[in-house]
C-alpha positions in Angstrom: -143.1 48.4 62.2 -146.2 46.4 62.9 -145.3 43.7 65.5 -147.9 40.9 65.7 -147.8 38.1 68.8 -148.2 34.1 68.9 -149.1 32.9 72.3 -149.5 29.3 73.5 -149.7 27.4 76.5 -149.3 23.4 77.6 -149.8 21.9 80.4 -147.3 18.9 81.2 -147.2 16.0 83.7 -143.7 16.9 84.8 -142.0 19.0 87.4 -140.5 22.1 87.1 -137.2 20.8 87.2 -137.7 18.5 84.4 -139.0 21.1 82.3 -136.6 23.3 82.5 -133.7 20.4 82.4 -135.5 19.9 79.0 -136.4 23.3 77.8 -133.1 24.9 78.5 -130.7 22.4 76.9 -130.2 24.2 73.1 -130.0 20.7 71.6 -133.4 19.6 72.5 -134.6 22.2 70.2 -134.2 19.8 67.2 -136.4 17.4 68.8 -139.6 19.5 69.1 -139.3 21.5 65.5 -140.7 19.9 62.4 -138.3 18.1 60.2 -139.7 20.1 57.2 -137.6 23.1 58.7 -134.6 21.2 58.0 -133.3 23.1 61.3 -129.7 22.5 61.9 -127.0 24.1 63.8 -123.9 25.2 62.6 -121.0 24.6 65.0 -121.2 23.5 68.5 -123.9 23.7 70.5 -123.7 23.7 74.5 -125.5 21.3 76.6 -126.6 24.3 78.8 -128.1 27.6 78.1 -127.1 31.1 79.6 -127.6 34.4 79.4 -125.4 35.8 76.1 -125.2 32.7 74.2 -125.4 33.1 70.5 -126.6 30.0 68.7 -126.4 29.7 64.6 -128.8 27.6 62.7 -129.6 26.6 59.0 -133.0 26.5 58.4 -136.0 26.0 55.5 -138.9 28.3 56.7 -140.8 27.6 53.4 -139.9 25.2 50.7 -137.1 26.0 48.4 -136.1 28.8 50.8 -132.7 28.3 53.0 -131.9 30.9 55.8 -129.4 31.4 58.5 -131.0 31.7 62.2 -128.7 33.7 64.5 -130.3 33.6 68.3 -129.1 34.9 71.2 -130.2 34.0 74.8 -131.0 37.2 76.4 -132.5 36.5 79.5 -132.3 33.8 81.7 -134.5 33.0 84.9 -133.8 29.4 86.1 -135.9 27.8 86.3 -138.9 30.1 85.3 -138.1 32.1 81.9 -135.7 32.7 79.5 -135.8 34.8 76.1 -134.6 33.8 72.6 -133.8 37.0 70.5 -133.3 36.6 66.6 -130.1 38.4 65.7 -130.4 37.8 62.0 -133.1 35.6 60.0 -135.7 35.8 57.9 -137.5 38.1 60.4 -137.3 41.8 61.1 -137.9 41.5 65.0 -138.1 38.3 66.8 -138.6 38.2 70.6 -139.5 34.8 72.1 -140.2 34.4 76.1 -140.3 30.9 77.3 -142.3 31.0 80.7 -142.6 28.0 83.2 -144.9 27.5 85.9 -145.6 24.9 88.3 -149.1 24.0 88.4 -150.7 21.1 90.4 -149.3 17.8 89.2 -147.0 19.6 86.2 -146.1 22.5 84.9 -147.6 25.1 82.1 -145.5 26.2 79.4 -146.1 29.6 78.3 -144.4 30.7 74.9 -145.1 34.5 73.5 -143.7 35.2 70.6 -143.6 38.8 69.1 -142.5 39.3 65.7 -142.7 41.4 62.2 -141.5 40.8 58.8 -138.9 42.5 57.2 -140.2 44.8 54.2 -143.1 46.1 56.1 -146.1 47.4 55.0 -145.5 45.3 51.8 -144.8 41.9 53.7 -148.2 41.8 55.6 -149.7 40.3 52.4 -147.6 37.4 53.4 -149.0 37.2 57.1 -151.6 34.7 56.7 -148.7 32.2 55.3 -146.6 33.4 57.8 -148.8 33.1 61.0 -150.1 29.8 59.2 -146.6 28.1 59.7 -145.8 29.1 62.9 -149.4 27.6 64.2 -148.3 24.5 62.6 -144.4 24.8 64.4 -146.2 25.2 67.5 -148.9 22.2 66.9 -145.9 20.3 66.0 -144.3 20.7 69.2 -147.1 20.2 71.2 -147.6 16.8 69.6 -143.9 16.3 70.2 -144.0 17.3 74.0 -147.1 15.4 74.8 -145.7 12.0 72.9 -142.4 12.7 75.0 -144.2 13.5 78.5 -147.6 12.3 78.3 -150.5 14.5 78.2 -151.6 16.5 80.9 -154.8 15.1 82.7 -157.0 17.9 84.8 -158.5 16.3 87.3 
């Protein structure tokens, strides 16, 4: 199984506590996910995450493809870090670490996603398409977060 990695950093002009309050609320995921993914929770979604929490979604990873995405919050270190892992969904492996670091006049968010596709090595031909989709998702996330919290000015 070949693992791939995507890493993104974003600085926001908010406190560590504000950052944690937003990102640790599972209901806010829909606010920073492109509408084209049609992300819809299945069942009740709590206001605050906890280790062991499982959330199910319907998602459209590609046009015409509907999938169920079941994630578990496997680690929580408030207010610095949490990890979500796919238990069932379009990837063979998905491990997403969200880290939050207080910096001068704000917070640095660091997302590290390690993932693999099913049917390796045959699925590697689809990797450029998958990587582009992930890049677009994180670009949308950056735009949504800076629209909500403002752009970070590095002085």
